[in-house]
C-alpha positions as CSV (number, residue, x, y, z in Angstrom):
1,M,-17.4,-85.3,-107.8
2,M,-19.8,-85.0,-104.8
3,A,-21.9,-87.7,-103.7
4,Y,-24.7,-88.2,-100.9
5,L,-26.2,-91.5,-100.7
6,D,-27.5,-92.2,-104.2
7,D,-27.1,-88.6,-105.5
8,I,-23.9,-87.8,-107.5
9,S,-22.9,-84.5,-108.8
10,I,-20.0,-84.3,-111.2
11,Y,-18.4,-81.2,-112.0
12,G,-15.9,-80.7,-115.1
13,P,-15.6,-79.9,-118.6
14,E,-18.7,-80.2,-120.7
15,M,-17.4,-82.1,-123.5
16,A,-15.8,-84.9,-121.2
17,M,-19.0,-85.4,-119.4
18,D,-20.0,-88.6,-121.5
19,T,-16.4,-90.1,-120.8
20,I,-16.9,-89.2,-117.0
21,M,-20.3,-90.8,-116.9
22,S,-19.2,-93.9,-118.7
23,A,-16.4,-94.2,-116.3
24,L,-19.0,-93.8,-113.3
25,A,-21.2,-96.4,-114.9
26,M,-18.2,-98.8,-115.1
27,L,-17.4,-98.2,-111.3
28,A,-21.3,-98.5,-110.4
29,A,-21.3,-101.9,-112.2
30,R,-18.6,-103.3,-109.9
31,I,-20.8,-102.9,-107.0
32,N,-24.0,-104.1,-109.0
33,L,-25.4,-100.7,-109.4
34,D,-26.6,-98.9,-112.7
35,V,-26.5,-95.3,-113.6
36,N,-30.2,-94.5,-114.6
37,P,-30.0,-91.8,-117.6
38,A,-33.6,-90.9,-116.8
39,K,-32.4,-89.5,-113.6
40,C,-29.4,-87.7,-114.9
41,N,-29.1,-84.3,-116.2
42,G,-26.5,-81.5,-116.9
43,L,-26.6,-77.7,-116.4
44,V,-24.8,-76.2,-119.0
45,H,-24.0,-72.5,-120.4
46,R,-26.3,-71.3,-123.1
47,D,-23.2,-71.2,-125.5
48,S,-22.3,-74.7,-124.7
49,P,-21.5,-77.0,-127.7
50,L,-23.0,-79.9,-125.7
51,L,-26.3,-78.1,-125.6
52,A,-26.0,-77.5,-129.4
53,L,-25.3,-81.4,-129.8
54,V,-28.2,-82.6,-127.7
55,L,-30.5,-80.0,-129.3
56,D,-29.5,-81.2,-132.9
57,T,-30.2,-84.9,-132.0
58,P,-33.2,-86.7,-130.4
59,R,-33.1,-87.1,-126.5
60,H,-31.3,-90.1,-125.1
61,T,-29.3,-91.1,-128.3
62,E,-26.0,-92.5,-128.6
63,A,-24.6,-88.9,-129.4
64,Y,-25.4,-88.1,-125.7
65,P,-27.7,-90.1,-123.7
66,Y,-28.4,-87.5,-120.9
67,P,-30.5,-84.5,-120.9
68,V,-29.0,-81.0,-120.6
69,T,-30.4,-77.6,-120.0
70,P,-29.0,-74.0,-119.6
71,D,-31.9,-73.2,-117.0
72,S,-32.0,-75.2,-113.8
73,I,-31.4,-78.7,-112.4
74,K,-32.4,-80.3,-109.2
75,M,-29.1,-81.5,-107.2
76,L,-29.4,-83.0,-103.8
77,G,-32.9,-81.7,-103.2
78,G,-32.3,-78.1,-104.4
79,Y,-32.6,-76.4,-107.5
80,I,-29.5,-74.8,-109.4
81,G,-29.6,-72.4,-112.2
82,T,-31.4,-69.2,-113.2
83,E,-33.2,-67.4,-110.4
84,A,-36.7,-67.4,-112.4
85,N,-36.4,-71.2,-113.0
86,Q,-35.5,-71.9,-109.3
87,I,-38.7,-69.8,-108.3
88,G,-40.8,-71.8,-110.8
89,A,-39.3,-75.2,-109.7
90,Y,-39.7,-74.7,-106.1
91,S,-43.2,-73.2,-106.6
92,S,-44.1,-76.5,-108.4
93,D,-42.6,-78.8,-105.7
94,L,-44.4,-77.1,-102.9
95,Q,-47.6,-77.0,-104.7
96,K,-47.5,-80.7,-105.1
97,T,-46.8,-81.1,-101.5
98,A,-49.6,-78.8,-100.5
99,T,-51.9,-80.9,-102.8
100,S,-51.4,-83.9,-100.6
101,M,-52.8,-82.1,-97.6
102,Q,-56.4,-82.1,-99.3
103,V,-57.0,-85.6,-98.1
104,L,-56.1,-85.0,-94.6
105,H,-59.5,-83.6,-93.5
106,R,-61.0,-87.1,-94.0
107,L,-58.9,-88.4,-91.2
108,T,-59.3,-87.8,-87.6
109,P,-57.1,-85.4,-85.8
110,N,-55.2,-87.8,-84.0
111,Y,-54.0,-89.1,-87.3
112,A,-54.2,-86.0,-89.5
113,L,-52.1,-83.8,-87.3
114,P,-49.0,-86.2,-87.1
115,L,-49.0,-86.7,-90.8
116,L,-49.1,-82.9,-91.4
117,Q,-46.2,-82.4,-89.1
118,A,-44.0,-85.4,-89.9
119,C,-44.6,-86.2,-93.4
120,I,-46.1,-83.3,-95.5
121,N,-44.1,-80.5,-93.9
122,T,-40.4,-82.2,-94.3
123,R,-40.0,-80.8,-97.8
124,P,-40.8,-77.2,-97.1
125,V,-38.6,-77.3,-94.0
126,Y,-35.7,-78.7,-96.1
127,V,-36.3,-76.1,-98.9
128,M,-36.3,-73.4,-96.3
129,R,-33.0,-74.5,-94.8
130,T,-31.3,-74.9,-98.2
131,A,-32.7,-72.4,-100.8
132,L,-32.1,-68.8,-101.2
133,P,-35.0,-66.8,-99.6
134,K,-35.8,-64.9,-102.7
135,T,-36.2,-67.9,-104.7
136,I,-38.8,-69.7,-102.3
137,L,-40.6,-66.7,-100.5
138,H,-43.7,-66.8,-102.8
139,A,-44.1,-70.8,-102.8
140,I,-43.4,-70.9,-99.0
141,S,-46.1,-68.3,-98.3
142,A,-48.5,-70.2,-100.6
143,F,-47.7,-73.4,-98.8
144,D,-48.3,-71.8,-95.4
145,R,-51.6,-70.6,-96.5
146,A,-52.4,-74.3,-97.5
147,V,-51.4,-75.6,-94.1
148,D,-53.5,-73.1,-92.5
149,Q,-56.5,-74.2,-94.5
150,C,-55.8,-77.7,-93.7
151,L,-55.5,-77.2,-90.0
152,L,-58.9,-75.3,-90.2
153,S,-60.2,-78.3,-91.9
154,I,-58.9,-80.8,-89.7
155,C,-60.3,-78.9,-86.7
156,G,-63.7,-78.6,-88.2
157,S,-63.5,-74.9,-88.9
């Protein structure tokens, strides 16, 4: 088990995950915390019996209450899984971040520029520090173009 603040990652036998999650929920309850099944997910091998179990039953059932996927999951702010899924997930994340820049041109530069630097740019900087370059190159390039456009808009060009 690895934990950072409220993010916990558990590694172990797939078919034991339900038992492990139940134990985690009991430990969390001791300090008045809850495990939120909507924020839990599992990365499993494509041949996993757990994946077959989840696919054969409706999501979030008593059979297994957590979603599982063989593709990729988000863990500690980064994506783990197939390269194609990582590329898609990072592209989607950074596109959402870039979308928030569209309102900055409505502010005066003395407000817009610090927001761009301190708030909007934090996710891409984290991604560049933690992800494999080949999984983010396209997304970071698109984000940089959006920053360029935002700066031109803020500066009145």
